[in-house]
C-alpha angles and dihedrals in degrees: 000000000000114000101261094201093054092045091050092048093051094045095048090047090052090049092051091048095052107117098194142010093267094057090043089055089053090056091048093052091048091054107029105017124110091278097026123136095249092042089055089053091052089053091059092062092081093061095049127099117252091257093050091046089051090055103036100035098070091044095052094042090048089053090051091051094049092049091049090051091049091049092050093048093048093046090053091049092050092049091050091049091049091050092049091051092049093048090050092056097039101043116136127213100226090194090069119089115258113260116239118242121249091258091053095047098041121091134199113231113248091240091057090045094052092047088054089049092050090048092051093049099046095038087060087056092052100262124144126213117249126190136186142177123293091219108067142174126247089249097059096037099043121355099052089046092059097255105154121226109273094028109152092237089067092061127101095251090067105027134054105227126189123221114278116270127226090285093050093251118139118214117207143193105260113258093204138005091251091104086070088059090054092049090048094050091048094049103037135053119233141291089077126176114169142143120210115205117179151112122302133184136216136158097256135108132173140105093306101025133061130180089245120038140149131258136181121202130183129211133190121181119179141126098261106029117131144166092277090063090048092051093050093049093050093046092050091046094052093047092050098040097046090038098230129135097231137015132188116214134183127200114214121195112253141155132253122160093229100049134054120211095026130190142182115221124222124191125208114250146160122236098187116144092010091289124117115224124180127214093038142056134051102268129095131219126194111229109164150359127236146156148146112303109260114251089233090059091050090048092048089057093056096258128123111247088201089063103031133042133166148163136240139191137185138196140171113260092202091053098050088046089055091048095048099042101033102247111162100196131042097204098074087062087078102031095092090224108160090202091060091044091049089054101042101024128102130235112261096237096046093095115182115247132166091231097047099034130269099247103028 
C-alpha cells in the first residue's frame, strides 16, 4: 500500500503551493477525484479482510478528511487574497465629487435643437422634411428659380463656384436651400407641403454672417393656396417657436426673383435693457422673407401655373436661434468650444415637443 504519510505530505505541499483557485482545483482532482490517489486507496478497502479494513480504514479516511480541511482552508485564503487585490484596484475616494455620466455631460448644439423645434412645429401643421445636396448646379440654384443671367447673386463675391468641368459647367455650393424646393416640385405631384432645413454657403463673414450657415425654407404648392394661408402659418410658427401668446407681424413689399408678390416679415418686439422680447414693445425686427411662388418657377418645374400656385418662405436657423436664446455673436456657433456648448447647449434627452414645451 502507498505510504500514507508520504502521500499526505506531498498532497498538503501541493495544496499550500496552489497560487489560485484553478490550480487548487487541479490538486483536489488529483487527490480526491474519481481517479485520484486517495480515491484509489478508498477503493481498496472492499478487498481487504475485516482486520485489515479495521486498521487501514480509519487511516485512509483520516487522510481524506485532513486533505479536505486543507483544501477548504486554502480556498478561503485564496478568495480573501483575490478580494483584497480587487479592493486595492477598485477603491474609491469618497471625498471626490461624483463624475457626471455621459448623458449628463453631453450637450446638443443649439442649431440641432432649433432644427428639432422647427421639425416639431411644422410636422404638426402637416409638413414633410425635404433634403438635397450641398453641391448644386447653376440650373437648380439659379436658373430654375428665375434668376436672370447676369444677376449679382451669380457672381463670385456671393457664391462659391468650383472649377469648370469637361463640359464647361461650374458646380457650386448652394447659396440657399431653395434648390431643394425645385427638386421636390420636379419629383412630386401637388399638393406639396415641405420644409427644407440645411446648410448653405456664401462669401460673407462678420458678427452676424458666416461663410457656412443654416437655412430653413417652406414650400406649399396646391390649387387654392394664397397669401392668407401663408400669413396664418407664419403667425402660428412665430407664436409657437418664440413661446409667446400673441405676436404682431407686418408684411413689407420686397423683391425676390423666385416669388411674386414678395414680402419681408417683421415681428413686434421690445429692446428694453438690451434684451429682445417678442410679443410686446413698440419696435420691429425683420426675421424672414416670403411670397407667392413665381409662375416662371412653377413652369420651370414642369407644372402649369394656371392650375397650381403656392407660397414659400425662408429664414436663417442660426439667426432665429440667436434671437430666441440670447446669443450675441454667430461665430462661436462654429468654434467648437466646449465651454460655449456647455453654456448654450441642451441636454440630450430634453427633446422638443409641442405638448411638453420646445425649450424645456
